[in-house]
TINUMI-866802 format. One record per residue: residue in three letters; x, y, z of N, C-alpha, C, CB in turn. Coordinates in steps of 0.02 Angstrom, whole numbers, padded with zeros to 5 digits, always signed. Glycine has a CB too. Layout:
ALAXYZXYZXYZXYZ...
This chain:
MET-03214+01667-02693-03183+01718-02737-03237+01767-02766-03145+01681-02796VAL-03295+01735-02789-03335+01795-02835-03342+01862-02758-03444+01754-02877LEU-03354+01836-02716-03399+01888-02684-03319+01928-02667-03464+01856-02605ARG-03268+01922-02662-03207+01952-02661-03213+02001-02715-03149+01905-02666PHE-03208+01975-02765-03236+02010-02832-03268+02073-02846-03278+01977-02853LEU-03350+02045-02824-03398+02098-02805-03399+02140-02776-03434+02090-02787LEU-03358+02119-02694-03346+02169-02648-03289+02234-02656-03329+02131-02594LEU-03229+02224-02707-03186+02264-02710-03197+02318-02756-03136+02234-02719PRO-03253+02344-02753-03244+02421-02762-03260+02455-02702-03287+02450-02818ILE-03272+02396-02650-03295+02422-02575-03234+02415-02519-03365+02372-02546THR-03202+02340-02539-03136+02344-02507-03090+02387-02530-03107+02288-02507GLY-03045+02379-02591-02998+02409-02616-02976+02464-02608-03001+02406-02657PRO-03040+02539-02595-03006+02596-02556-02992+02585-02503-03035+02650-02548LEU-03029+02537-02452-03002+02543-02395-02952+02499-02387-03043+02541-02350MET-02928+02454-02421-02868+02402-02424-02807+02460-02436-02876+02335-02498GLY-02823+02496-02464-02747+02562-02492-02751+02621-02449-02756+02604-02587VAL-02834+02634-02395-02803+02672-02344-02783+02648-02273-02841+02721-02335THR-02782+02568-02265-02751+02546-02229-02684+02536-02234-02775+02510-02219TRP-02664+02510-02326-02585+02504-02339-02574+02578-02350-02558+02452-02410LEU-02567+02634-02359-02545+02682-02315-02536+02718-02258-02551+02700-02325GLY-02585+02683-02205-02599+02722-02139-02521+02684-02110-02693+02699-02088GLU-02526+02606-02154-02467+02564-02110-02393+02596-02145-02474+02460-02124LYS-02395+02634-02205-02332+02644-02233-02295+02705-02184-02343+02665-02316ILE-02347+02779-02163-02341+02811-02134-02344+02823-02058-02360+02830-02160LEU-02353+02753-02045-02359+02726-01966-02265+02706-01973-02433+02634-01948GLU-02234+02666-02011-02198+02613-02014-02124+02702-02047-02242+02523-02080HIS-02141+02721-02055-02116+02802-02094-02108+02849-02025-02194+02846-02160ALA-02139+02840-01989-02150+02885-01916-02105+02859-01864-02229+02880-01882SER-02090+02788-01862-02083+02758-01813-01998+02748-01837-02139+02695-01802THR-01988+02749-01900-01911+02713-01894-01885+02801-01900-01879+02639-01977GLU-01912+02867-01903-01862+02901-01886-01868+02929-01821-01851+02944-01929ILE-01917+02907-01761-01910+02915-01689-01877+02873-01677-01958+02915-01648ASP-01871+02797-01699-01796+02760-01687-01733+02809-01701-01786+02691-01741ASP-01716+02820-01763-01671+02849-01778-01657+02899-01705-01688+02878-01848LYS-01689+02966-01714-01677+03015-01656-01681+02980-01571-01741+03076-01665ASP-01704+02928-01587-01678+02916-01493-01626+02836-01512-01782+02890-01413ASN-01611+02824-01588-01540+02784-01561-01494+02840-01583-01516+02699-01602LEU-01477+02914-01588-01435+02941-01592-01411+02988-01520-01449+02967-01649SER-01499+02989-01482-01494+03015-01410-01444+02950-01368-01585+03026-01373LYS-01457+02887-01380-01423+02828-01346-01349+02841-01363-01450+02751-01375GLN-01330+02836-01430-01270+02832-01427-01233+02897-01396-01252+02816-01490LEU-01257+02935-01413-01232+03035-01387-01225+03023-01300-01327+03122-01409LEU-01264+02987-01276-01257+02956-01195-01212+02913-01187-01314+02919-01167ALA-01205+02857-01225-01160+02811-01210-01064+02852-01233-01191+02734-01261LEU-01068+02882-01268-01024+02939-01278-00992+02959-01245-01042+02982-01289GLN-01040+03006-01207-01044+03054-01109-01006+02987-01087-01156+03072-01047LEU-01014+02941-01053-01025+02902-01028-00951+02879-01028-01079+02869-01050ALA-00917+02864-01107-00849+02830-01125-00814+02907-01112-00839+02787-01218PHE-00820+02959-01103-00781+03007-01123-00767+03002-01027-00818+03083-01176ASP-00836+03006-00993-00833+03025-00920-00776+02964-00878-00924+03023-00886MET-00787+02934-00918-00741+02852-00893-00686+02852-00911-00761+02779-00921GLY-00653+02893-00954-00581+02915-00976-00601+02848-01023-00499+02917-00912GLU-00630+02824-01051-00605+02763-01105-00580+02819-01200-00705+02686-01117ILE-00598+02863-01182-00603+02899-01253-00581+02977-01240-00688+02894-01286PRO-00522+02988-01271-00467+03042-01269-00543+03122-01279-00387+03023-01362GLU-00499+03170-01258-00581+03232-01250-00577+03267-01367-00542+03359-01146GLU-00509+03247-01381-00513+03264-01443-00560+03214-01481-00446+03267-01469GLU-00571+03157-01449-00615+03079-01507-00681+03115-01479-00602+02957-01476PHE-00690+03118-01436-00768+03150-01383-00796+03214-01415-00746+03181-01288GLU-00724+03248-01429-00784+03332-01456-00812+03314-01539-00717+03438-01466ILE-00752+03271-01575-00757+03256-01630-00840+03214-01663-00694+03219-01632GLN-00863+03159-01588-00911+03110-01596-00954+03152-01583-00911+03047-01558GLU-00942+03176-01557-00986+03235-01481-01031+03264-01549-00914+03327-01417GLU-00995+03318-01597-01000+03344-01637-01039+03332-01702-00956+03350-01637ALA-01040+03268-01727-01063+03262-01773-01130+03201-01747-01005+03248-01825LEU-01127+03182-01681-01185+03178-01649-01248+03218-01651-01168+03180-01600LEU-01250+03262-01628-01271+03361-01617-01304+03356-01692-01179+03442-01610LEU-01251+03357-01761-01275+03365-01808-01320+03334-01844-01244+03372-01828ALA-01309+03262-01812-01374+03211-01844-01441+03222-01806-01357+03123-01833ILE-01417+03249-01743-01489+03266-01705-01520+03332-01754-01475+03294-01607LEU-01489+03350-01759-01523+03434-01771-01539+03401-01836-01465+03525-01771GLU-01527+03391-01869-01545+03352-01952-01624+03306-01957-01470+03281-01972ALA-01595+03245-01901-01678+03218-01905-01739+03268-01879-01687+03149-01854GLU-01697+03312-01832-01756+03350-01817-01789+03421-01861-01739+03369-01750GLU-01747+03433-01913-01761+03470-01969-01778+03435-02003-01723+03505-01995GLN-01775+03375-02005-01845+03325-02071-01904+03319-02042-01832+03232-02094GLU-01883+03307-01981-01974+03307-01941-02008+03344-01951-01989+03313-01875ARG-01993+03393-01941-02028+03475-01959-02039+03495-02020-01987+03533-01939ASP-01990+03476-02044-02016+03513-02143-02082+03449-02146-01921+03494-02246GLN-02086+03380-02133-02136+03322-02147-02174+03356-02115-02127+03247-02127THR-02197+03381-02060-02248+03396-02026-02269+03455-02060-02236+03401-01956SER-02243+03485-02077-02274+03549-02131-02305+03559-02183-02242+03580-02153GLU-02291+03488-02218-02312+03493-02293-02371+03442-02277-02249+03469-02360
């Protein structure tokens, strides 16, 4: 316990940098997963339409919503990388 207290000025900033790195990685992974999930949903929607499970009107509405969500995710990614 005393050793940990004495080494705190050295280990404290290292633990802070490690924590910050983990948070950045977690955030980036979430964004990548979101884009991947949206792409998978779009593919599943296309497959359902091709198999005749959903009507064309419903397909177009859902497709547009998914494409807009993918574009928004890409814009957010570009904004964050430019900051």
